[in-house]
C-alpha positions as a printed NumPy array, in Angstrom:
array([[ -0.011,  -0.115,  -0.104],
       [  1.466,   3.409,  -1.272],
       [  0.797,   6.872,  -0.221],
       [ -2.008,   8.257,  -2.507],
       [  0.263,  11.095,  -4.09 ],
       [ -2.407,  11.782,  -6.71 ],
       [ -4.866,  12.52 ,  -3.924],
       [ -2.488,  14.566,  -1.948],
       [ -2.098,  16.834,  -5.044],
       [ -5.497,  17.019,  -5.822],
       [ -6.457,  17.813,  -2.029],
       [ -3.67 ,  20.496,  -1.862],
       [ -5.211,  22.027,  -5.212],
       [ -8.807,  21.993,  -3.608],
       [ -7.525,  23.682,  -0.38 ],
       [ -5.74 ,  26.367,  -2.265],
       [ -8.857,  26.885,  -4.407],
       [-11.015,  26.981,  -1.375],
       [ -8.754,  29.393,   0.314],
       [ -8.937,  31.639,  -2.645],
       [-12.833,  31.585,  -3.011],
       [-13.444,  31.941,   0.78 ],
       [-10.423,  34.206,   2.024],
       [ -8.45 ,  35.41 ,  -0.971],
       [ -4.813,  35.994,  -1.327],
       [ -5.024,  39.689,  -0.586],
       [ -5.885,  40.869,   3.084],
       [ -8.882,  43.007,   3.533],
       [ -8.618,  46.927,   3.574],
       [ -9.462,  46.693,   7.569],
       [ -8.181,  43.39 ,   8.972],
       [-10.368,  42.629,  11.832],
       [-12.055,  39.55 ,  13.187],
       [-15.325,  40.484,  11.718],
       [-13.892,  40.628,   8.201],
       [-12.254,  37.436,   8.518],
       [-14.942,  35.385,  10.209],
       [-17.17 ,  34.749,   7.322],
       [-14.255,  33.705,   5.114],
       [-13.187,  31.349,   7.765],
       [-16.563,  29.619,   8.124],
       [-16.695,  29.408,   4.167],
       [-13.288,  27.824,   4.168],
       [-14.216,  25.078,   6.855],
       [-17.369,  24.483,   4.882],
       [-15.548,  23.877,   1.632],
       [-13.266,  21.561,   3.496],
       [-16.241,  19.549,   4.587],
       [-17.357,  19.4  ,   1.007],
       [-13.982,  18.131,  -0.039],
       [-13.778,  15.409,   2.367],
       [-17.529,  14.055,   2.393],
       [-18.276,  14.454,  -1.44 ],
       [-15.049,  15.389,  -3.464],
       [-12.855,  12.459,  -2.027],
       [-15.587,   9.783,  -2.021],
       [-16.366,  10.721,  -5.844],
       [-12.641,  10.342,  -6.678],
       [-12.211,   6.998,  -5.005],
       [-15.448,   5.686,  -6.107],
       [-14.527,   6.516,  -9.553],
       [-11.355,   4.551,  -9.603],
       [-10.514,   0.829, -10.041],
       [-11.521,  -1.878,  -7.75 ],
       [ -9.4  ,  -2.086,  -4.619],
       [ -7.951,  -5.366,  -3.118],
       [ -7.687,  -3.907,   0.13 ],
       [-10.411,  -1.306,   0.487],
       [-10.402,  -0.844,   4.176],
       [ -6.642,  -0.312,   4.338],
       [ -7.021,   2.091,   1.154],
       [ -9.555,   4.361,   2.651],
       [ -7.901,   4.57 ,   6.066],
       [ -4.436,   5.693,   4.335],
       [ -6.314,   8.303,   2.412],
       [ -8.306,   9.651,   5.613],
       [ -4.84 ,   9.903,   7.157],
       [ -3.086,  11.812,   4.337],
       [ -6.345,  14.075,   4.176],
       [ -6.374,  14.557,   7.938],
       [ -2.72 ,  15.654,   7.712],
       [ -3.316,  18.09 ,   5.068],
       [ -6.703,  19.676,   6.315],
       [ -5.345,  19.973,   9.959],
       [ -2.204,  22.187,   8.559],
       [ -4.857,  24.593,   7.42 ],
       [ -7.781,  24.253,   9.873],
       [ -6.027,  24.945,  13.181],
       [ -4.171,  28.128,  12.081],
       [ -7.538,  29.592,  10.949],
       [ -8.269,  30.095,  14.615],
       [ -5.934,  32.987,  14.798],
       [ -8.219,  34.876,  12.5  ],
       [-11.242,  34.478,  14.988],
       [-12.097,  34.556,  18.728],
       [-13.014,  31.052,  18.827],
       [-11.441,  29.075,  21.64 ],
       [ -9.587,  26.022,  21.046],
       [-12.39 ,  23.742,  22.376],
       [-14.802,  25.208,  19.749],
       [-12.616,  24.436,  16.908],
       [-11.877,  21.017,  18.287],
       [-15.449,  20.351,  18.082],
       [-15.658,  21.429,  14.562],
       [-12.804,  19.125,  13.946],
       [-14.456,  16.072,  15.573],
       [-17.908,  16.749,  13.717],
       [-15.995,  17.165,  10.441],
       [-14.065,  13.989,  10.574],
       [-16.791,  12.273,  12.43 ],
       [-18.891,  12.49 ,   9.375],
       [-15.974,  11.934,   6.973],
       [-15.449,   8.637,   8.778],
       [-18.889,   7.722,   8.104],
       [-18.777,   8.377,   4.424],
       [-15.385,   6.611,   4.404],
       [-17.119,   3.506,   5.598],
       [-19.588,   3.648,   2.615],
       [-16.455,   4.151,   0.238],
       [-14.647,   1.031,   1.929],
       [-17.536,  -1.138,   1.52 ],
       [-18.106,  -0.15 ,  -2.042],
       [-14.583,   0.027,  -3.764],
       [-13.879,  -3.474,  -3.131],
       [-17.158,  -4.708,  -4.922],
       [-17.386,  -5.399,  -8.611],
       [-20.879,  -3.886,  -8.621],
       [-21.563,  -0.66 , -10.059],
       [-24.678,  -0.245,  -8.148],
       [-22.856,  -0.439,  -4.807],
       [-20.735,   2.422,  -5.941],
       [-23.699,   4.367,  -6.86 ],
       [-25.433,   3.749,  -3.509],
       [-22.193,   4.79 ,  -1.697],
       [-21.872,   8.006,  -3.653],
       [-25.648,   8.648,  -2.986],
       [-25.017,   8.167,   0.739],
       [-21.857,  10.477,   0.793],
       [-23.859,  13.224,  -0.932],
       [-26.703,  12.727,   1.415],
       [-24.206,  13.159,   4.391],
       [-22.799,  16.219,   2.822],
       [-26.346,  17.932,   2.227],
       [-27.871,  16.485,   5.442],
       [-28.625,  19.912,   7.006],
       [-30.976,  20.903,   4.15 ],
       [-33.549,  18.047,   4.513],
       [-33.102,  17.999,   8.397],
       [-34.032,  21.683,   8.508],
       [-36.766,  21.487,   6.209],
       [-38.521,  18.66 ,   7.922],
       [-38.184,  20.187,  11.434],
       [-39.477,  23.495,   9.964],
       [-42.341,  21.701,   8.396],
       [-43.281,  19.98 ,  11.594],
       [-42.913,  23.175,  13.886],
       [-39.768,  21.461,  15.592],
       [-37.067,  23.51 ,  17.299],
       [-33.745,  24.071,  15.291],
       [-31.897,  20.896,  15.119],
       [-28.619,  20.695,  16.899],
       [-25.259,  21.281,  14.748],
       [-24.295,  17.549,  14.901],
       [-27.607,  16.542,  13.291],
       [-26.999,  18.918,  10.418],
       [-24.016,  17.154,   8.783],
       [-20.534,  18.292,   8.366],
       [-21.422,  21.282,   6.154],
       [-24.31 ,  23.266,   7.891],
       [-23.068,  21.755,  11.09 ],
       [-19.795,  23.452,  11.023],
       [-21.512,  26.694,   9.696],
       [-23.767,  26.736,  12.636],
       [-20.969,  26.279,  15.151],
       [-19.173,  28.968,  13.723],
       [-22.055,  31.356,  13.836],
       [-22.601,  33.896,  16.645],
       [-25.612,  32.049,  17.731],
       [-23.799,  28.604,  17.698],
       [-21.107,  30.163,  20.18 ],
       [-23.62 ,  30.265,  22.858],
       [-24.106,  26.799,  23.535],
       [-20.988,  24.853,  21.553],
       [-20.042,  23.509,  24.922],
       [-23.238,  21.567,  24.969],
       [-22.654,  19.831,  21.454],
       [-20.038,  17.444,  22.745],
       [-22.303,  14.504,  23.169],
       [-23.779,  14.979,  19.794],
       [-20.233,  15.14 ,  18.14 ],
       [-19.494,  12.104,  20.105],
       [-22.687,  10.139,  18.533],
       [-21.374,  11.134,  15.174],
       [-18.001,   9.531,  16.084],
       [-19.822,   6.349,  17.324],
       [-21.869,   6.226,  14.441],
       [-18.439,   6.235,  12.246],
       [-17.22 ,   3.532,  14.145],
       [-20.295,   1.521,  13.81 ],
       [-20.336,   2.135,  10.096],
       [-16.699,   1.036,   9.946],
       [-17.578,  -2.309,  11.689],
       [-20.423,  -3.038,   9.226],
       [-18.148,  -2.209,   6.38 ],
       [-15.427,  -4.52 ,   7.693],
       [-18.05 ,  -7.411,   8.015],
       [-19.231,  -6.939,   4.567],
       [-15.663,  -6.68 ,   2.952],
       [-14.771,  -9.814,   4.96 ],
       [-17.914, -11.768,   3.902],
       [-17.42 , -10.586,   0.432],
       [-13.686, -11.948,   0.422],
       [-14.994, -15.348,   1.924],
       [-17.337, -15.978,  -0.831],
       [-14.788, -15.428,  -3.554],
       [-12.025, -17.452,  -1.799],
       [-11.086, -20.716,  -3.612],
       [-12.488, -23.939,  -1.962],
       [ -9.74 , -26.097,  -0.28 ],
       [ -8.56 , -28.944,  -2.72 ],
       [ -9.458, -32.554,  -1.645],
       [ -6.977, -35.229,  -1.797]])
C-alpha cells in the first residue's frame, strides 16, 4: 500500500482553491475578526465538501481495490494531515477558543469517517450499483442539513443541533454567533457522530470480509 500521491496533489489544489474562494490571497482593507470570520466559516465548509463529497467521488470513480479498508484508512490519514495544517491556524483569525475548533474538527472527521465507511464497503465490490449507492450516501451526508432543517421547519420543531446538520451546515452553525452560546453543549452530539462512524466501519469490515470469503477458492481434496 503506497501513499496516495495523486490524492495529496488534488487535495492540495482543492485547499488552495477553497482558500482563494473564501478568504482570498489579498488581506482585507481593514483586517479584523469581523472581516475574516465569514471567510473562515466558508473555508471550513469547503473543507467539509471536499472530505465528504469530492474525495468519495474520486475514490469511487477509480478501479476496484484489493484492500479497500486499508486504502480508505490511508486516504483519511493523508487528508487529515493536510486539513489540520490549514484548519487550526484559521483560529488565529477568529475569537474562537480551542475547544470550539476541536468540536468542529471532531464533527468534520466524524462525518468523513461515516462516508469513508461507505466508500470502503463499495470500492472492493465489482458492482457498479454498490458504488452508486455509496456515492448517494456520501452526497446525502454532505447535504444532510438541508432536509433536516426543512423537516423540522415543516413540523414546527425547534432548530436541530449542529451535529445533526451534517458536516457542512453543522460547522457553519458552530461558527455562527448564535452557535457560540451553546457550543460547549454539543460535545455529546459530536460523540454520537464519532460512534456512528465506528459502527459504520464495523459493518463495512464485515461486508468486506464476507465478500472475500465468498470469492475465496475452495480447499482441494486429496
